[in-house]
C-alpha positions as a printed NumPy array, in Angstrom:
array([[  6.602,  -5.764,  11.852],
       [  7.814,  -5.314,   8.304],
       [  3.731,  -5.207,   7.242],
       [  2.926,  -2.83 ,   9.971],
       [  5.93 ,  -0.342,   9.014],
       [  4.733,  -0.206,   5.534],
       [  1.289,   0.095,   6.142],
       [  1.96 ,   3.268,   8.535],
       [  3.988,   4.569,   6.055],
       [  1.568,   4.336,   3.342],
       [ -1.098,   5.868,   5.739],
       [  0.992,   8.944,   5.83 ],
       [  1.633,   9.404,   2.082],
       [ -0.477,  12.405,   0.613],
       [ -2.335,  10.391,  -2.324],
       [ -3.044,  13.685,  -4.331],
       [  0.598,  14.142,  -4.795],
       [  1.155,  10.262,  -6.197],
       [  1.446,   9.827, -10.217],
       [ -0.542,   7.119, -11.493],
       [  2.149,   5.155, -12.616],
       [  3.901,   5.545,  -9.101],
       [  0.407,   4.562,  -7.52 ],
       [  0.308,   1.307,  -9.846],
       [  4.122,   0.522,  -9.065],
       [  3.422,   0.89 ,  -5.076],
       [  0.319,  -1.092,  -5.029],
       [  2.073,  -3.792,  -7.058],
       [  4.807,  -4.187,  -4.553],
       [  2.364,  -3.623,  -1.428],
       [  0.622,  -6.687,  -2.659],
       [  3.65 ,  -8.826,  -2.907],
       [  4.455,  -7.852,   0.77 ],
       [  0.972,  -8.574,   1.917],
       [  0.91 , -12.001,   0.164],
       [  4.494, -12.887,   1.974],
       [  3.363, -11.667,   5.147],
       [  0.134, -13.174,   4.898],
       [ -1.904,  -9.699,   5.101],
       [ -4.097,  -9.919,   1.981],
       [ -6.694,  -8.658,   3.911],
       [ -4.818,  -5.606,   5.24 ],
       [ -3.999,  -4.816,   1.289],
       [ -7.608,  -4.004,   0.615],
       [ -7.376,  -1.019,   3.238],
       [ -4.275,   0.015,   1.426],
       [ -5.893,  -0.163,  -1.938],
       [ -8.72 ,   1.855,  -0.736],
       [ -6.367,   4.717,   0.728],
       [ -4.125,   5.254,  -2.217],
       [ -7.138,   5.435,  -4.902],
       [ -8.328,   8.339,  -2.639]])
């Protein structure tokens, strides 16, 4: 449930309004969440989405 909430929230972020440092910090923490919840494959989608 936590992973789905995070993924859904990130899907609605306007990537053009994120500073590079914020993007890096967000990706670092989302990766940790992906590891903990067993969703490393889903992380790749988020990483792609946030890189625009």
